[in-house]
N, C-alpha and C positions, 0 to 999 in steps of 0.2 A: 551532529544530528544525523540519524540514519535516513537515507532516502530509499524507499521501496519502489520497485518497478510496478507501474500500474498498467502498462501496455504490453500485451504478450508479444507484439511485433518488436518491441524494444529488446525484450529478453531473447527473442529468436535472432535478432541482428547481432547481439553479443555472442550467442552460441555459434553463429556462422563465422564470426571473426576468430573465435577460438579454434574452430574446426580448421579453418584455412591456415592459421598459424601452426597448428599441430601437423597438418599435412606437409607444410614446408619444413618444419624442424625434424620430423621423423622420417619422412619419405623423400624429401627434396622437391616435391611438387609445389611450385610457387604460383598460386592463383590469387594472391592477395590484392593485386592491382587490376584484376579483371573487373568487368562491369558487375556491380553488385546485383543488379536486377537479373542478369543472365545467370550468375552463379547461384543466386537464391532459387531461381526456377529449376536449375539442374539439381540442386541439393534436394528440393522438395520432391522431384521425380525419383531421385535415388532413394529417398526415404520410403516412398511408396513401393519401389521395386524390392528394397531390402526388408520391408515389413516393419519399419520402426516408426514410432509416433513423434519423436522429438529429434532435434538436431543433436542434442547431447547423446542420445542413444546411437545415432549414426556415427558420431565422433568416436564413441567407445568401440564400435564395430570396426571402423576403418583404421583406427590407430592401433588396435590390438589384434586384429585379424587380417593378416596380409592377404589371404585368399579373397576376402571381401573387396579389398582395394584392387586386386588383380582383375576381378570380374568387371570392374567399372573404372579402368585405369585413369581416364582424364576426359575433360570436356573436349568435344570434337573441334571447335574453333577457338582461336586465341582470344579474341576480344569482341564477343558478340554484343 
């Protein structure tokens, strides 16, 4: 039986996990064990800065456009 996501936060959490996994696999940045609350806050801010509406759109940009990642290299603190 197929289960559909009913909560947009659930979908966003999945997208964030995929983004973090992609950053690790492609660029070597491992933020997967960082505080999820802190990472989510930083990702939402980066989405505003980059002018994208979804985590998936941000993922596309940072995984396929190295210049985008260079502009926003990494969170400032390790485990906020």
